[in-house]
C-alpha positions in Angstrom: 99.2 137.1 89.9 99.4 133.3 89.7 101.0 133.2 93.1 97.8 134.5 94.6 95.2 132.5 92.7 94.5 130.1 95.6 94.5 132.7 98.3 91.5 134.7 99.5 92.2 138.4 99.7 92.0 140.5 102.8 92.9 143.8 101.1 92.3 144.6 97.5 94.2 147.7 96.4 93.3 149.2 93.0 95.1 152.1 91.3 96.2 153.6 94.6 98.1 156.9 94.3 99.0 159.2 97.2 100.7 162.5 97.2 101.9 164.9 99.9 101.1 168.5 99.0 101.2 167.5 95.4 104.4 165.5 95.6 103.8 161.9 94.5 104.4 159.2 97.2 102.6 156.2 95.6 101.9 155.8 91.9 99.0 153.6 90.7 99.5 150.6 93.0 97.3 147.5 92.4 97.8 144.4 94.5 96.0 141.9 96.7 97.0 141.0 100.2 96.1 137.4 101.1 94.1 136.7 104.2 95.9 135.0 107.2 99.3 135.3 105.7 102.3 137.5 106.3 103.0 140.0 103.5 106.2 142.0 103.6 106.8 145.4 101.9 110.5 145.9 101.0 112.4 148.6 99.2 114.8 151.5 99.6 114.2 154.3 102.0 111.6 156.7 100.7 110.1 154.1 98.3 106.6 154.4 99.8 106.3 151.2 101.8 105.4 152.8 105.1 103.1 155.2 103.2 101.3 152.2 101.7 101.1 150.5 105.1 99.5 153.6 106.7 97.0 153.8 103.9 95.5 150.5 105.0 93.9 151.9 108.1 93.6 155.5 106.9 96.3 157.1 109.1 96.8 159.6 106.3 93.4 161.1 107.2 95.4 162.9 110.0 97.3 164.9 107.3 95.2 167.4 105.3 98.0 167.7 102.7 97.6 164.1 101.6 95.8 163.5 98.3 94.5 160.1 97.2 93.2 158.4 94.1 92.2 154.8 93.7 90.5 152.4 96.1 91.3 150.1 99.0 88.8 147.4 99.9 89.0 145.4 103.2 87.1 142.2 103.0 85.2 143.6 100.0 84.2 146.9 101.5 85.7 150.3 100.5 87.5 151.7 103.5 86.9 155.2 102.3 83.1 154.9 101.9 81.1 157.7 103.6 79.6 155.3 106.1 82.9 153.9 107.4 83.6 154.4 111.1 87.3 155.2 111.0 87.7 154.3 114.7 86.2 150.9 114.1 88.4 150.5 111.0 91.5 151.1 113.1 90.3 148.5 115.6 89.9 146.0 112.9 93.3 147.0 111.3 95.7 147.5 114.2 99.2 149.0 113.9 102.5 148.6 115.6 105.2 151.2 115.0 109.0 151.1 114.9 109.7 152.3 118.4 107.8 150.6 121.3 105.3 153.1 122.7 103.7 151.7 125.8 101.5 154.1 127.7 102.8 155.5 131.1 100.7 153.1 133.1 100.9 149.5 134.3 101.3 146.5 132.1 97.7 145.5 132.8 96.3 148.9 132.1 98.2 149.1 128.8 96.6 145.9 127.5 93.1 146.8 128.9 93.2 150.3 127.5 91.4 149.7 124.2 88.8 147.4 125.9 88.0 150.1 128.4 87.5 152.6 125.6 85.0 150.2 124.1 83.1 150.2 127.4 84.3 146.9 128.9 84.2 147.3 132.7 83.8 143.9 134.3 87.0 142.9 136.0 86.7 139.2 135.1 86.3 140.0 131.4 89.2 142.4 131.5 91.4 139.9 133.4 90.7 137.1 130.9 91.2 139.4 127.9 94.5 140.8 129.3 95.9 137.3 130.0 94.8 136.0 126.6 96.4 138.9 124.8 99.7 138.6 126.7 99.7 134.8 126.0 99.2 135.5 122.3 102.0 138.1 122.4 104.3 135.5 124.0 104.7 137.8 127.0 102.5 136.3 129.8 105.2 134.2 131.5 107.5 137.1 131.7 105.1 139.6 133.2 102.4 137.7 135.0 103.9 138.5 138.3 104.2 142.2 137.6 101.0 143.1 135.8 100.6 146.2 138.0 104.1 147.4 137.6 105.0 150.1 135.2 105.2 149.1 131.5 108.2 151.4 131.2 110.2 149.1 133.4 110.1 146.4 130.8 112.9 145.8 128.3 112.6 147.2 124.8 111.7 143.8 123.4 109.1 143.2 126.1 107.7 146.7 125.5 107.2 146.0 121.8 105.5 142.7 122.6 103.3 144.5 125.1 102.3 147.0 122.4 101.4 144.0 120.2 99.4 142.5 123.1 97.6 145.9 123.5 96.6 145.8 119.9 95.6 142.1 120.0 93.3 142.7 123.0 90.7 144.4 120.9 90.7 141.5 118.5 91.8 143.0 115.2 91.5 141.2 111.9 94.8 142.7 110.5 98.0 143.7 112.2 100.2 146.3 110.4 103.9 146.2 111.5 106.2 149.1 110.6 109.8 148.0 111.2 108.7 146.4 114.5 112.1 144.9 115.4 114.5 147.6 114.0 115.1 149.1 117.4 115.6 145.7 119.2 118.5 143.5 120.0 118.9 140.2 118.1 117.3 138.0 120.8 114.2 140.3 121.1 114.0 140.5 117.3 113.9 136.7 117.1 111.0 136.6 119.7 109.1 139.2 117.6 109.6 137.2 114.4 108.4 134.0 116.2 105.4 135.9 117.3 104.6 137.1 113.8 104.8 133.6 112.4 102.5 132.3 115.2 99.9 135.0 114.7 99.1 134.3 111.0 96.9 131.3 111.9 94.3 133.9 113.1 95.3 137.3 111.6 96.4 138.9 108.4 99.8 140.5 109.0 101.5 143.2 106.8 105.2 144.0 107.6 107.4 146.8 106.5 111.1 145.9 106.8 114.5 147.0 105.5 115.9 143.6 106.5 115.9 141.2 103.6 116.7 138.2 105.8 113.7 139.1 108.1 111.4 139.3 105.1 112.6 136.0 103.9 112.3 134.4 107.3 108.8 135.5 108.3 106.7 136.4 105.2 104.7 134.4 102.8 104.5 137.1 100.1 106.8 140.0 99.4 106.1 143.3 97.5 109.1 145.2 96.3 108.5 149.0 95.9 110.7 151.6 94.4 110.0 155.3 93.9 106.4 154.9 94.9 105.8 152.1 92.3 105.1 148.4 92.8 108.0 146.7 91.0 107.4 143.1 91.7 105.1 141.1 94.0 105.2 137.4 94.5 105.5 134.5 96.9 108.5 135.2 99.1 110.4 132.1 98.2 110.0 132.8 94.5 110.8 136.5 94.7 114.1 135.9 96.6 115.3 132.9 94.6 113.9 133.6 91.2 112.9 137.3 90.8 111.2 138.1 87.5 112.9 141.5 87.1 116.6 142.5 87.2 115.6 145.6 89.3 114.3 143.2 92.0 117.4 141.0 91.9 119.7 144.0 92.1 117.9 145.2 95.2 117.7 141.9 97.1 121.4 141.1 96.3 122.6 144.5 97.5 123.6 145.8 94.1 121.1 148.6 94.5 120.3 150.6 97.7 
């Protein structure tokens, strides 16, 4: 864990195991996710990386067949404690999925949606928050003249950045990204990657990706998972250039799928 000695942790995960109807999905994971850095989860399909990502804001609560052991702490507090407000947890730990999922409403109303749920009604406050979120998502210049047009009229890449803006509008501390660029063209992917790099000055970001080059380009730390186990976790530069284990090297060089 020397790579993380000088980094304050956002998440502390200790002995985390998850199963679906008794079938193991994660096996005794222990790791620290540094604050205001980009951490990537990589590994073959079915290795547990998306399962781990969803555990960080308790999305597995929606499935009664999921069993859990171990603990996850966010900024020192157990996210499964009895007094935790799960809705507030998911505000603090926002999530963006693989396929863009804007709501069937205007660009403006998409971004303002979460704020209105929180009871924000003043137009000036909403206007400022919507503009700020769209600027943060590198989308303002492209949509400022069509804020009241349908979000579904945007391109796929614009829709994904709109979803990121919608998440940013409620001022999360963490942004979880599950293959956020896998459905996008190369130019849109580049814009999303630039956005990820720009956001880490104010947020902790956790990224699931199958793309080794993407993990190398945007992340500060990388965790390699296989069969629900954490194989290796290190600073990205070290993991990709000098992995400690042969299993890691075989995966990142394409000798293991």
